[in-house]
C-alpha positions as semicolon CSV with decimal commas, in nm:
position;residue;x (nm);y (nm);z (nm)
1;M;9,345;10,417;9,202
2;A;9,071;10,276;8,980
3;D;9,036;9,903;8,920
4;Q;9,064;9,959;8,546
5;I;9,274;10,211;8,359
6;C;9,068;10,424;8,119
7;S;9,128;10,398;7,744
8;H;9,278;10,750;7,727
9;I;9,549;10,668;7,981
10;S;9,600;10,320;7,835
11;A;9,674;10,477;7,495
12;I;9,974;10,669;7,631
13;T;10,300;10,499;7,538
14;E;10,544;10,771;7,647
15;I;10,501;11,032;7,922
16;K;10,549;11,389;7,802
17;T;10,745;11,598;8,053
18;A;10,766;11,973;8,112
19;K;11,013;12,155;7,890
20;K;11,017;12,449;8,135
21;R;10,909;12,467;8,498
22;E;10,655;12,743;8,440
23;C;10,297;12,798;8,329
24;E;10,337;12,969;7,994
25;E;9,994;13,136;8,023
26;C;10,070;13,274;8,371
27;V;10,404;13,406;8,242
28;K;10,225;13,588;7,956
29;A;9,965;13,738;8,194
30;G;10,203;13,813;8,481
31;G;10,018;13,564;8,700
32;R;10,134;13,302;8,946
33;W;10,085;12,928;8,983
34;V;10,084;12,669;9,260
35;H;10,161;12,342;9,077
36;L;10,223;12,251;8,715
37;R;10,064;11,989;8,490
38;T;10,170;11,866;8,144
39;C;9,918;11,779;7,872
40;Q;9,985;11,430;7,740
41;T;9,840;11,514;7,397
42;C;10,034;11,828;7,302
43;G;10,298;11,862;7,577
44;V;10,202;12,210;7,700
45;T;10,271;12,274;8,069
46;L;10,016;12,487;8,255
47;C;9,897;12,554;8,609
48;C;9,671;12,331;8,819
49;D;9,327;12,392;8,969
50;D;9,480;12,514;9,296
51;S;9,632;12,802;9,098
52;P;9,428;13,122;9,051
53;S;9,387;13,089;8,672
54;K;9,343;12,709;8,641
55;H;9,501;12,714;8,295
56;M;9,527;12,336;8,248
57;T;9,155;12,283;8,304
58;K;9,084;12,570;8,063
59;H;9,316;12,398;7,812
60;N;9,120;12,075;7,853
61;H;8,788;12,253;7,795
62;A;8,922;12,436;7,488
63;T;9,098;12,140;7,325
64;G;8,940;11,822;7,460
65;H;9,287;11,686;7,541
66;P;9,193;11,437;7,812
67;V;9,509;11,333;8,001
68;I;9,758;11,533;8,208
69;S;10,056;11,440;8,421
70;S;10,202;11,614;8,720
71;A;10,502;11,827;8,629
72;E;10,608;11,842;8,993
73;P;10,937;11,677;9,095
74;G;10,885;11,336;9,251
75;E;10,519;11,307;9,145
76;K;10,442;11,035;8,891
77;W;10,075;11,025;8,811
78;L;9,827;11,074;8,527
79;W;9,475;11,218;8,540
80;C;9,206;11,181;8,275
81;Y;8,955;11,466;8,278
82;E;8,704;11,278;8,064
83;D;8,691;10,962;8,273
84;E;8,798;11,115;8,606
85;S;9,063;10,845;8,625
86;F;9,384;10,871;8,831
87;V;9,684;10,641;8,787
88;E;10,025;10,644;8,953
89;Y;10,320;10,505;8,756
90;D;10,684;10,415;8,815
């Protein structure tokens, strides 16, 4: 964990959670995913970089939305693409 929390993560006041436990882009394409991540700007849930299509990173590149959370049960963390900052939370 970094000594300082980046401004993007600090600006989050409420953690958005997955509405469904699926990557909506993989579902559309008939693909598969490994783990899920939820965008903290718009709330979309997409697959991680260990998944074949890496939809969440593509979402970040297309939108500039900087912060994601894990959508996996029991995992409570945030990642900022822009600042490469990782924070666990309770």
